[in-house]
C-alpha positions in Angstrom: 0.0 0.0 0.0 1.2 3.5 -0.8 2.3 5.5 2.3 2.6 9.2 3.1 4.3 10.8 6.1 3.5 14.4 7.0 5.9 16.2 9.3 5.0 19.4 11.2 5.9 21.1 14.5 2.6 20.5 16.1 -1.1 20.3 15.3 -1.9 23.4 17.4 -4.0 26.1 15.9 -2.3 27.6 12.9 -2.4 27.8 9.1 0.3 25.2 8.3 -1.2 22.9 10.8 -4.7 23.3 9.3 -3.4 22.5 5.8 -1.6 19.4 7.1 -4.8 18.1 8.8 -6.8 18.8 5.7 -4.4 16.9 3.5 -4.0 14.0 5.9 -7.7 13.5 6.4 -8.1 13.2 2.6 -5.0 11.2 1.8 -5.8 8.6 4.4 -8.6 7.3 2.1 -5.9 6.1 -0.4 -2.6 6.1 1.5 -1.4 4.6 4.8 -1.0 8.0 6.5 1.2 9.1 9.4 1.5 12.6 10.9 4.7 13.3 12.8 4.9 16.2 15.2 8.4 17.2 16.3 8.0 20.3 18.5 4.9 19.8 20.5 2.2 17.2 21.3 -0.7 19.7 21.1 -3.5 18.5 18.8 -6.2 21.0 18.1 -7.2 19.6 14.7 -9.2 16.4 14.4 -7.6 13.6 12.4 -9.3 10.5 11.0 -9.0 7.5 13.3 -7.0 5.6 10.6 -4.2 8.2 10.7 -1.1 7.2 12.8 0.1 10.1 14.9 3.7 10.1 16.2 5.0 12.7 18.6 8.8 13.1 18.7 8.8 16.2 20.9 10.6 15.9 24.2 10.6 17.7 27.5 13.9 19.4 26.7 13.2 23.0 25.9 16.5 23.7 24.2 15.9 23.0 20.5 19.6 22.3 19.8 19.7 19.7 22.5 16.6 18.1 21.1 18.1 17.8 17.6 20.0 14.5 18.0 16.9 12.8 19.3 14.7 14.2 16.5 17.1 13.1 13.8 17.3 9.6 15.2 13.5 9.4 15.6 12.9 10.6 12.1 15.5 8.3 10.6 13.9 5.3 12.3 10.5 6.2 10.7 12.1 6.8 7.3 14.0 3.5 7.3 10.8 1.6 7.6 9.2 3.1 4.5 9.1 1.5 1.1 11.0 4.0 -1.1 9.1 2.9 -4.2 5.6 3.5 -2.7 6.2 6.2 -0.1 6.6 9.9 0.2 7.5 12.3 3.0 5.9 15.8 3.1 7.4 18.3 5.4 6.1 21.8 6.3 8.0 24.9 7.5 11.7 25.9 6.8 13.3 24.9 10.0 11.5 21.6 10.1 12.4 21.0 6.5 16.1 21.3 7.3 15.8 18.7 10.1 13.9 16.4 7.8 16.4 16.8 5.0 19.3 15.9 7.3 17.4 12.9 8.7 16.6 11.6 5.2 20.1 12.4 3.7 21.3 8.8 3.5 17.9 7.1 3.3 16.5 9.0 0.4 12.8 8.4 0.6 11.0 10.7 -1.9 10.6 14.0 -0.2 8.4 17.1 -0.8 9.1 20.3 1.2 6.7 23.2 1.6 7.4 26.8 2.6 4.5 28.2 4.7 5.4 31.8 5.4 7.2 34.8 3.8 10.8 33.7 3.5 12.0 37.3 3.3 10.2 38.6 6.4 9.5 35.7 8.8 12.6 36.3 10.9 14.7 33.3 9.8 18.4 33.7 10.5 21.2 34.0 7.9 22.2 30.4 8.8 18.7 29.1 8.1 18.7 31.0 4.8 22.0 29.4 3.9 20.9 25.9 4.8 17.7 26.2 2.7 19.7 27.5 -0.3 22.0 24.5 -0.1 19.8 21.6 1.2 16.5 22.3 -0.5 18.1 20.9 -3.7 18.3 17.5 -2.0 14.5 17.2 -2.0 12.3 16.0 -4.9 9.9 18.9 -5.1 9.2 22.1 -3.2 5.7 23.6 -2.7 5.2 27.4 -2.3 2.0 29.2 -1.4 2.7 32.1 -3.7 4.8 32.9 -6.8 6.3 35.7 -4.8 7.8 33.3 -2.2 9.0 30.9 -5.0 10.8 33.7 -6.8 12.9 34.5 -3.6 14.9 31.4 -4.2 17.6 30.4 -6.7 16.7 29.5 -10.3 17.7 25.9 -9.5 15.2 25.7 -6.7 12.5 27.4 -8.7 12.9 24.8 -11.4 12.0 22.0 -8.9 9.2 24.0 -7.3 5.4 24.4 -7.7 2.9 26.9 -6.4 -0.1 25.4 -4.7 -2.5 27.6 -2.8 -3.9 26.7 0.6 -6.9 24.4 0.5 -9.9 26.3 1.9 -13.4 25.2 2.8 -16.1 27.0 4.8 -19.0 25.9 7.0 -21.1 29.0 6.6 -21.7 31.9 4.2 -22.1 35.6 4.7 -25.5 36.4 6.1 -27.4 39.0 4.0 -30.4 39.3 6.3 -29.0 39.6 9.8 -25.8 41.6 9.4 -24.2 42.8 12.7 -22.4 46.1 13.0 -19.2 44.2 13.7 -15.7 44.1 12.2 -13.8 40.8 12.6 -10.4 39.4 12.2 -8.8 36.0 13.0 -5.1 35.2 13.6 -2.5 34.3 16.2 -1.9 37.1 18.7 1.6 37.7 17.5 3.7 40.5 16.1 3.3 39.2 12.5 -0.5 39.8 12.6 -0.1 43.4 13.8 -3.4 43.6 15.7 -2.3 46.8 17.2 -2.6 48.4 13.8 -6.2 47.2 13.5 -7.1 48.4 17.0 -5.6 51.8 16.3 -7.4 52.1 13.0 -10.7 51.1 14.6 -10.0 53.7 17.3 -9.7 56.4 14.6 -13.2 55.9 13.4 -14.9 54.6 16.6 -16.4 57.9 17.7 -18.1 58.4 14.4 -19.4 54.8 14.2 -19.7 54.0 17.9 -22.3 51.3 17.1 -19.6 49.1 15.6 -17.5 46.6 17.5 -14.2 44.9 16.7 -13.9 41.1 17.4 -10.4 39.5 17.3 -10.3 35.7 17.2 -7.1 33.9 18.1 -4.7 33.2 21.0 -1.0 34.0 21.3 1.8 35.6 23.3 0.6 39.2 22.9 -2.7 38.7 24.6 -1.8 40.7 27.7 -0.2 43.4 25.7 -3.3 43.8 23.5 -5.6 43.8 26.5 -3.6 46.6 28.1 -3.6 48.6 24.8 -7.4 48.2 24.4 -7.9 49.4 28.0 -5.5 52.4 27.4 -7.8 53.5 24.5 -10.9 52.9 26.7 -12.2 50.4 24.1 -12.7 47.4 26.3 -16.5 47.5 25.6 -16.0 47.7 21.9 -12.9 45.6 21.1 -13.2 42.0 22.2 -10.5 39.3 22.2 -12.6 36.2 21.5 -9.9 33.5 21.8 -10.0 30.5 19.5 -13.2 29.2 18.1 -14.0 25.8 16.4 -17.1 27.4 14.9 -15.4 30.5 13.5 -17.2 30.6 10.2 -20.6 30.4 11.9 -19.6 33.0 14.5 -18.5 35.6 11.9 -21.1 34.9 9.2 -23.2 37.9 10.4 -20.3 40.3 10.5 -20.1 43.3 8.3 -16.3 43.4 7.4 -13.3 41.1 7.8 -9.9 42.7 8.1 -6.3 41.3 7.9 -3.7 43.7 9.3 -0.6 41.5 9.0 2.9 42.8 8.3 3.7 39.7 6.2 2.0 36.4 5.4 2.7 33.2 3.6 -1.0 33.0 2.7 -3.7 33.8 5.2 -6.1 30.9 5.6 -8.5 33.1 7.6 -8.6 35.8 4.9 -9.2 33.3 2.1 -11.9 31.6 4.1 -13.6 34.9 4.8 -13.5 35.6 1.1 -15.1 32.3 0.3 -17.8 33.0 2.8 -18.6 36.2 0.9 -17.4 38.6 3.6 -16.1 42.0 2.3 -12.4 42.0 3.1 -9.8 44.6 3.8 -6.2 43.4 3.8 -2.7 44.8 4.1 -1.0 44.4 0.8 1.6 42.0 2.0 3.9 40.5 -0.7 2.0 37.7 -2.6 -1.4 38.8 -1.4 -2.2 40.5 -4.7 -1.9 37.1 -6.5 -5.5 36.4 -5.3 -6.8 39.7 -4.1 -7.6 42.7 -6.3 -9.7 45.9 -6.3 -12.8 44.0 -7.4 -12.8 41.3 -4.6 -11.3 43.2 -1.7 -9.7 46.4 -0.5 -5.9 46.5 -0.2 -4.0 49.0 2.0 -0.3 49.6 2.6 1.4 47.5 5.2 1.5 49.4 8.5 -0.6 52.3 7.4 -3.2 53.0 10.2 -4.9 55.9 8.3 -5.4 53.9 5.1 -6.8 51.0 7.2 -9.2 53.4 9.0 -10.2 55.0 5.7 -10.9 51.6 4.2 -13.1 50.5 7.1 -15.0 53.8 7.0 -15.5 53.5 3.3 -17.1 50.1 3.6 -19.2 51.1 6.6 -20.6 54.0 4.6 -21.2 51.9 1.4 -23.2 48.8 2.0 -23.7 48.2 -1.7 -19.9 48.2 -2.2 -19.6 45.7 0.7 -22.1 43.5 -1.0 -20.4 43.8 -4.4 -16.9 43.0 -3.3 -18.1 40.2 -0.9 -19.9 38.6 -3.9 -16.8 38.9 -6.0 -14.7 37.5 -3.2 -16.7 34.2 -3.2 -15.4 33.5 -6.8 -11.9 32.8 -5.3 -13.3 29.3 -4.6 -12.5 28.5 -8.2 -8.8 28.8 -7.3 -8.6 27.6 -3.7 -11.5 25.2 -3.2 -10.4 22.3 -1.1 -11.1 19.7 -3.7 -9.2 21.6 -6.3 -6.1 22.1 -4.1 -6.1 18.5 -2.9 -6.2 17.3 -6.5 -3.1 19.3 -7.2 -1.3 17.8 -4.2 -2.4 14.3 -5.4 -1.0 14.9 -8.9 2.3 16.2 -7.4 2.7 13.2 -5.0 1.8 10.7 -7.6 4.4 12.3 -10.0 7.1 12.2 -7.3 6.5 8.5 -6.5 6.3 7.5 -10.2 9.5 9.3 -11.1 11.4 7.7 -8.2 10.5 4.1 -9.3 
């Protein structure tokens, strides 16, 4: 039987983690499927009972000290695989490097995937050097955007493919019971720049005091954001909602979805909001304009509070425009619908296995 092994840091809430769970839950119908987590044993996403989950994370907090154990654990897993009928799929740059080293002398077919903005995600010069050298030892590399792919050498680009995130939604934008609410969803971390969104909301709040801002997600900046909200006296109007397993249903009645990130690989939350038909405002992070345009969204400069505030105010004042761009946004499903994206992954994996035989 064909076998596939997915490798990720954890299955905690996150974009890469969600994509892994989506792919694994589909591939397990045709492949013997294993998901290996190497940094944490947190599992927030549900996996099919047939999927074998292996946790290689240890109590040691120093990642360098963890490395020998991770390499040995991964090598043991890889040695058991039938090279002619198996493939490894690894997500995220630092994890990709560990997987490449563990597989160096075993040579199971290997697909890597970059899941963030390689230019802006804070990776060290050493990690950049290792990706430039070691990525060529894989069989294929998947990028979320053409922008990210083009940051690498011509040699790496030749062995690479762009596959968008698979997206599916459990609710659509409500047209009858719209709430005067602005929403966003994302990890409470510097990358998402929720401070920008809160400040932009504050600029228009007095004029549109009936509106609230709901922020879904958890992360290290929760306390900082709470203090900032209190400092602006917005604690009754800006709500940190935490994580939700029914996010789509909870935001379906909202008026506007906003993404305020400084950089992104590709925002699952934004794409899903578009599929729902929510009118969206997003910072024009590199690669975002590959799916977003003036007909299906509003793009503003990264870090510009006033542009963000102006865009929010414009959509508040123009319900017909909200409806128009929300309707156009739903058409993105033709590019990122779950079935479409999974079929692209299946073709890629089949091609890698066949070419290795």
